[in-house]
C-alpha positions in Angstrom: 1.1 10.6 -28.2 -1.3 13.6 -28.4 -1.1 16.0 -25.5 -4.3 17.6 -24.2 -4.1 21.4 -24.4 -5.3 23.3 -21.4 -5.7 27.0 -20.9 -4.1 28.6 -17.9 -7.0 30.2 -15.9 -6.6 34.0 -15.7 -6.7 34.0 -11.9 -3.4 32.1 -11.8 -1.7 34.6 -14.1 -2.3 37.3 -11.4 0.3 35.5 -9.3 3.7 36.9 -10.6 5.5 33.8 -9.4 3.3 31.6 -11.6 4.0 33.9 -14.6 7.7 33.7 -13.8 7.6 29.9 -13.6 5.9 29.7 -17.0 8.5 31.9 -18.5 11.4 30.1 -16.9 10.1 26.7 -18.2 10.0 28.1 -21.7 13.4 29.7 -21.4 15.2 26.8 -19.7 13.4 23.8 -21.2 12.0 25.2 -24.4 8.4 24.1 -23.5 5.3 26.3 -23.6 3.0 25.2 -20.7 -0.4 25.9 -19.2 -1.3 25.5 -15.6 -3.5 22.5 -15.0 -6.6 22.7 -12.8 -4.9 20.3 -10.5 -3.0 20.8 -7.3 -0.6 18.2 -5.8 0.0 17.9 -2.1 2.3 15.0 -1.1 2.8 14.0 2.5 4.6 11.3 4.3 6.2 9.9 7.4 9.1 7.8 8.4 9.9 6.3 11.8 13.4 5.3 10.6 15.3 8.7 10.4 18.9 8.3 11.5 22.4 9.5 10.8 22.0 8.2 7.2 19.7 9.9 4.8 16.2 8.4 4.5 13.2 9.2 2.4 10.2 10.5 4.4 7.9 7.6 3.5 6.7 4.4 5.0 8.9 1.5 4.1 10.0 -1.8 5.6 12.3 -0.9 8.5 15.4 -2.2 6.8 15.0 0.2 3.8 16.2 3.8 3.8 15.0 4.6 0.3 12.8 3.2 -2.4 14.7 1.0 -4.9 13.7 2.5 -8.3 12.8 0.4 -11.4 13.6 0.9 -15.0 10.7 -1.2 -16.2 7.1 -2.0 -15.2 7.6 -4.6 -12.6 5.3 -3.4 -9.7 2.6 -6.0 -10.3 1.0 -7.1 -7.0 -0.7 -5.9 -3.8 -0.8 -8.0 -0.6 -1.8 -7.6 3.0 -0.2 -9.0 6.2 -3.8 -9.6 7.5 -6.2 -12.3 6.2 -9.1 -9.9 7.0 -8.2 -7.3 4.4 -10.5 -7.9 1.4 -11.6 -4.4 0.4 -10.9 -2.4 -2.7 -7.9 -0.1 -2.9 -7.2 2.8 -5.3 -3.6 2.7 -6.6 -1.9 5.7 -8.3 1.4 5.5 -10.1 3.2 5.6 -13.4 4.3 3.1 -16.0 6.8 3.4 -18.9 5.6 3.4 -22.4 7.6 2.2 -25.4 9.5 5.4 -25.6 10.5 5.2 -21.9 8.1 8.0 -21.0 6.3 7.9 -17.6 2.5 7.7 -18.0 0.2 8.4 -15.0 -2.4 5.6 -14.2 -4.9 4.9 -11.6 -6.6 1.6 -10.9 -8.8 -0.1 -8.3 -7.6 -3.5 -6.9 -9.5 -5.8 -4.6 -7.4 -7.3 -1.9 -7.3 -11.0 -1.2 -5.9 -11.0 2.3 -2.5 -12.6 2.5 -2.8 -13.9 -1.1 -1.3 -11.4 -3.6 -3.7 -9.6 -5.8 -2.5 -8.7 -9.3 -2.5 -5.1 -10.6 -4.5 -4.5 -13.7 -1.6 -2.4 -15.1 1.9 -3.1 -13.9 3.8 0.0 -12.8 7.3 1.4 -12.6 6.4 3.9 -9.9 3.7 3.6 -7.2 3.0 7.0 -5.6 -0.2 6.5 -3.5 -2.5 3.7 -2.2 -5.7 4.4 -0.3 -9.0 2.7 0.5 -11.6 3.2 -2.3 -15.0 4.6 -1.3 -17.8 2.2 -1.0 -21.5 3.0 -1.2 -24.1 4.2 1.3 -25.4 0.7 1.6 -22.0 -1.0 1.6 -19.3 1.4 3.0 -15.6 0.7 2.8 -13.9 -1.0 5.7 -10.7 0.1 7.6 -7.6 -1.8 6.7 -6.1 -4.1 9.4 -2.6 -5.2 8.2 0.3 -3.7 6.4 -0.4 -3.3 2.7 2.5 -3.7 0.2 2.8 -2.8 -3.4 5.7 -4.7 -4.7 7.6 -6.1 -7.7 7.1 -9.9 -7.6 10.0 -11.1 -9.7 12.0 -13.7 -7.6 10.2 -12.5 -4.4 8.6 -14.9 -1.9 5.6 -13.8 0.1 5.2 -15.3 3.6 2.0 -14.5 5.6 1.3 -11.6 3.3 4.8 -10.0 3.7 7.2 -9.8 0.7 10.5 -11.4 2.0 12.6 -9.1 -0.2 12.2 -5.7 1.4 13.7 -3.8 -1.5 10.9 -5.1 -3.7 8.4 -3.0 -1.8 7.7 0.3 -3.6 4.8 1.7 -1.6 3.0 0.6 1.5 0.2 1.4 3.9 1.1 0.9 7.6 -1.2 -1.1 9.8 -3.8 1.1 11.3 -3.8 3.5 8.4 -6.1 3.7 5.3 -3.7 5.5 3.0 0.0 5.4 2.2 2.3 8.1 3.6 4.9 8.8 1.0 6.4 12.2 0.6 7.8 11.3 -2.8 6.4 10.9 -6.3 7.2 11.0 -10.0 5.9 13.1 -12.9 4.7 12.1 -16.3 6.5 13.0 -19.5 4.1 16.0 -20.1 3.8 17.5 -16.5 6.0 20.0 -14.8 5.7 20.3 -11.0 5.8 23.8 -9.5 6.4 23.7 -5.8 5.0 26.6 -3.6 5.4 25.4 0.0 7.3 22.8 2.0 6.6 21.7 5.6 8.4 19.3 7.9 8.2 18.2 11.6 9.8 16.1 14.2 6.9 14.0 15.6 5.9 13.9 19.3 7.8 11.4 21.5 11.2 12.4 20.1 13.5 14.3 22.6 16.8 16.1 22.1 16.9 15.3 18.4 18.2 17.4 15.5 16.9 16.7 12.0 18.0 18.1 8.7 15.4 18.1 5.8 15.9 18.6 2.1 14.1 17.9 -1.2 15.8 16.0 -4.0 14.9 15.4 -7.6 16.2 13.2 -10.3 15.6 13.8 -14.0 15.5 10.8 -16.3 19.0 9.5 -16.8 20.4 11.8 -14.1 21.4 11.6 -10.4 19.7 12.8 -7.3 20.2 16.6 -6.9 19.0 18.8 -4.0 16.5 21.5 -4.5 18.3 23.4 -1.7 15.6 23.9 0.9 17.8 22.6 3.8 15.5 22.9 6.8 17.0 22.3 10.2 14.7 21.1 13.0 15.5 21.0 16.7 13.3 19.5 19.4 14.9 21.9 21.9 14.1 24.9 19.7 12.0 24.6 16.5 10.5 21.1 15.9 8.3 22.2 12.9 9.0 24.5 10.0 7.1 25.8 6.9 9.0 27.3 4.0 7.1 29.5 1.5 8.9 29.5 -1.8 9.4 32.6 -3.9 10.2 32.1 -6.7 8.6 28.7 -6.9 10.7 25.6 -7.5 10.4 23.7 -10.8 10.7 20.0 -11.3 10.8 18.8 -15.0 8.8 16.0 -16.6 9.9 12.4 -16.4 11.4 13.1 -13.0 11.3 11.6 -9.5 11.0 13.9 -6.4 11.4 13.0 -2.7 11.8 14.6 0.7 14.8 13.3 2.7 15.8 13.5 6.3 18.9 13.0 8.4 18.6 12.7 12.2 21.1 12.9 15.1 19.4 9.8 16.7 18.2 6.5 15.3 14.5 5.7 14.9 13.4 9.3 14.9 9.9 9.9 13.5 9.8 12.7 10.9 6.8 13.9 8.8 6.5 16.3 6.0 4.6 17.5 3.0 4.9 19.8 0.0 2.3 21.8 -1.9 2.5 22.3 -5.6 0.6 22.4 -8.9 1.1 21.0 -12.3 1.8 22.7 -15.6 1.2 20.7 -18.8 3.3 20.9 -22.0 1.4 22.3 -24.9 1.3 20.4 -28.2 
């Protein structure tokens, strides 16, 4: 596949950490890159932090982490409410014939508790949100839980997939966008992380939470990026970490924020700020 060549804007080069990241990518991975005019801020929340590690994202309560796929099996959206019939924008990735992750966006119209097929089946679903309507016909708020799931051998009852591990991304009832502090990167995009934030949400008392970021290259295992934030409701319940030098995640990789709490059912939120650099042809 042809790769679109982009020129790194001169204002970015004035940042020495950007210059270092570009040089490091070339030295470590052998790729010449240019900064894309695109930032990436991923945010998420979990109400299920406990003594076992969980991803900071909304999932069915029985699930600690997304169960990742090696093929394009995420093929349906469904709502737990019969009243949800609006259009949602779905962002994610699919595998091509060479097992490369390709970014894709699509708009899907919900059909209440009846599953609605995706136009393009995905291997990763990173974000779901209500698509904008028009001035004359504005979009409506969502009512139920929204699930993006892999339908193979999965029964859906009243708009809820009965195999929790089949759910790859969801929008919690009362929200209009998914909260998933995790994503994946295409075969041509490096992610360069500049800042990480995490917090113990209000309502939790006398809780300790440890936060880290993990990435997994294609064919590899989950590895920590080494941020290791420690939050304490009795002392510091939020923390922002500015990175210098910036952290680099290679193409065709998965990235997630994870949390471990001293008490079950702790609510943790977090986000990271980053930008993308594209491989040059």
